N, C-alpha and C positions, 0 to 999 in steps of 0.2 A: 623476574617476570610476574611474580605474584603481586608485588608492590605495584608494578606498571599496570597490571589487570585492575587492581583497586582503584588507582587513578581515572582509568578509562570509565570504571563504573560511575564514579562520583561526577565525571565531566558529562557522561550520557544522561544520568538521572538529574544533574544540575541542582544539587542540593546546596544552594548558596544563601546565606543569611541576607545578601543583598539583592537577591532575586526579588522582583517586583512583579506580583501577580497581575495579569491582566484579563485573560480569558479563563472560562470555567466551562466544565461540561453542563449539559442541559439540566442535570440534578443540582446544580449549583456547586459542586465539588470539583476538587483538583486532585490529580494523582501525586500527592505529596508523600515522598518516602524519606524517612529519616535517615540520617548518616548511619545510625545504628543498624538500621534494617539492611542498608546497602552492604555493610560490613559483614553482617550475619549471612547474607546471601553469597557474598563473595568466599566467604570462609568455608561454607558448607557447599557451595556449588561443586557439582560432579558433571562437569560437560562431557557429553557423549562422544564417542568415537565417531570420525567422519563416515558417512554412507552416502552413496552416490546415486542420483537419478540418471537415467538415461536421457540424453539431449539429442533431438534431431535438429542438427545445425543446418541452416538454410543460407545457401550461398548465392542464390539466384530469387529476385522477388517475383519471378513469374507466378508462383502460386497465389499471389495476391491481386492477379489480374482477373477480377470477378466483379460482378454487380450484385452478388449475394452477400448478405451480412456475414460477418465472421469474427471470430475472437482467436488471438494468437498469443500464448503465454511464452514470454521471453524468459521469465524466470523471477522469483520472489513476488512482488506486487507489480512488476511491469508487464502491462498487457497492450497489445496492439489490436484495436477493435474498429471495424467497418460496420456501420448500422444501416447501409444502404444509402447514405446521403454524405457522411464525413468520415474521415479516418482520424482516430484519437489514440494517442499514446499515452497510457496512465503510468504515473510514478516510475519514470525511467531511470534505472541505474544499470550502466554498462561497465563501470569501474569495478577493479579487482577487489577493492575493499569498501565496506561501509563505514567509514571512519574519517576523521579529520586529519588522520596520519596516513603517509604513503606506506609505511613499513609496518604498522601495528594496526590492530583491530579486526573486526570480523572479515575473514576473507571468503571469497566465493568458493563453494564446493565445486560448482558447475559454471561453465562459461555461459554467457548469453546466447540464446538460441539462434540470434541473428545479430549481426554487427551493424552499426548505424549506417555505414556505407551501402548496405544492401536493404535498407528499409524503403518501402514504397513512399510516395508523397504523402505527407501528414498535414492535416489541417489544423490539429490542435495537440498541444501537450498541457495535460491537467495533472496537478500534484495535490496529494491529500493533506500533507504536513511537512515540517522542515527536518524531520529526523533524517540522519544520513544514509539511511537505507532506503529512503523514498524520495529525497530531494538530494540529488547528485550534482553538484555544481560542474564537475567536468563533463558529464553526459549533456547537461543543458547547454554548455558551451559547444560541444561538438554537434548538437542538434541544431544549434542556431547557425553554426557554419554550414551545415549541410542544407538546412532549409532557412534562408535568411529572412522570410516573411512570416515565419511561424508565430503563432499567438501562443503564450503560455498562460494558463490560468492557475492561480496560487491563492492560498488562504490569506486574509487580512493580515498584515504585518510582516510579510515576507518579501516586499518589493524591494526594500533597502539592501537586503541580502543580494539579490539578484543585480541591482544596480552596481554594487561594489565590483561585480565581475563582469560588468558591462554586457550583461544579458538583458535584451530589450524586449519590448512588446509584451510584458507581463501585465496581467490584470488581476487584481486583488478582489476576494469574494468574502463576504459575511454569509453565514447559513441562510438558506433561501433565496439567496441572490441568483439571477438568471443570466444566462448569456446566449444571445441567438446567433447562429451561423448557419447560412444556407437555409435549410427547413428543419433544422435540429434546434432544441432547446436544451442547454446544459444547466442544471441547477446544483448549486453546492449545499450539501445537506449534512446533518449533524452526523457525529460519530463520538464514541466515548474514549477520549485519549488525552494527550498532552503534546507540547512542543518544547523544543530546546536545541540549540546548536553549541552553546558554550555555557559558562558559568554564571552569567548574570541575566540571561534572556528567558529564563523558563516562563512558558505560557504568555509571552509577549507577542506571539502570532497564534493564529487560529488553527485549527485542524478539522477534518471532516471527511465526507464521502461525496460521490459524484453520481448524479441521476441523469441520464441522457435520454430524451424523447423524440422520436421521429416517427410520424405517420402511425401513431398508435401503438408503436413498439418501444417499450422501455427497457433500458439497460443501466445496470447499477454496479459501481465500483466501491467497496466498503472502505477501502484505505486501510488503515490499522485501528482497531477498536475493541474494547470490552463490550461485554453484552449490557444492553440498556433498552428502555423503551422507545429509543429514537427511531428504531426501524418499522415499528407499528405507526408511528406518526408520520413517517415517510410515506408509507403505504396510503395512510388515510388522507394525506394532503396531495399526493401525486399520482396515486394508483399502483395497481400491482406490477410486479416486475416479471419482464420475460426472460431476462438473462442476467444473472448476478455473479460477480466474483468476490468471494468472501474468504478472509483469512482463517486459517485453521491451525497455525503454528506460534510458538514462542509463548507457550502457556505454563511451563514449569520452571520453578515451583509455584504452585497455584497461590499460596499466600502471598507471594511477591507480585505475581503477574496478573492476577484475576481481574483487576480493576481496568487494565488498558489492553488486554489480550483476551481472546476467546479460546476455549477448548473446541475441538472438532465438534462435540456435542452442542455447545453453545452456538457454534456457527450454523448448525443445522436449524436451530431455534430461530436465528436471524433470517435464514431462508424462509421459515413458515411464517414469520411476522411479516415478510416483504410479499407473501403469496407468490414466491418466485417459480416460474414455470420450470426454469432450468437454472442450476448454479454449478459453478466450477471452484475448486479451492485454489488459493494461493497463499503466499507468506509462509511457504514452508520448502524445504529441500534445497535451498540456495545459500543461505548463511547459518552459522550456529550462533543463536542469540540468546539461548535459554537451555534448561537442562534436560528436556525430554529427547529420547533418541530420535535422529534425524527423520527416520521413515516411519516413526509411530503415528504422527498425525493421519497419515493416509489409511492406516488400518483401523483406527478408531473413527474416522469419517465413514469408512465403508460399513461399519457395523451400526453406526447412530443413523445414517440415511436409510439403511434397510429397515431399522426399527421403526422409523417414522414414515417410511414408504414415500419417499420424495426423490427427485432426480437432482442429487447432488453428488458429485465425482471428482476425482482427481484425474490429472492427464500428464503426459510427459511434455517438457518444454519444447516447442518447436512443433508442435501439433496444430494444425489448422482446424479450428472447431466452427462449425456451420451453425449460425444462429437461426432457429426456426421462427 
């Protein structure tokens, strides 16, 4: 099992001498980890014991029958959001594992708070990057079967992957590209991360965050990211944020994770950089992807948000949050 875990790490971080760099972060750098660093983390890693969040499973979509904006955390980075104009599904993963393998790889600690069959009508699916815990092929196929006309917004470089599985109506984006639907404008914005699905495609597709604007109300989904100046630039170019979804997990050990993931304290800094009126945490409590205790991000965020006196909190999957 230890050998298989190491193989999964190498696959996940895609350290291949044949990998051809294509995209970089806004600082011109890439998250390149050496094989020695991967082996070091694997040998020293002390994965935490499972801990479980309470999940409010929704079996009837009646709670979504409202004209008031809302956000609904399904789990991990998957959010269902209605901004008063359109309904968007961010980074949907409903599968049991975030892995290219059916029997191995990170397994869900909690079930999705809602099944695809119980979702309300969706206008858009948006994907931040192609890692298995954010771009889940089976979920996209199931969503397309349920909503045949759905449009999927993806980073530049990922369309070939979706076409391989006959997933249609996907549109690729570079940073700062816009998409207009009804009266909403969706902008693909930067984040500090990387991409890969296998051993030879590292950074051949882009990664990022999503900014949604409608009637002067701005909603932001950070995807998966390390801390950078990108969020200050997003605020400067597009305006302050009313409601933000920001990752707080998968940060330990810091020496290995800090370039591509944020700590809860850094997540608070992102909220400050965005001048976010309200922020909710994501990317924690669903999969064990790193070494910190499963529920530690929640406690650290509570302290950090109080220290900075900002409205940034955690919630239970299945809670309907009203966006003010």
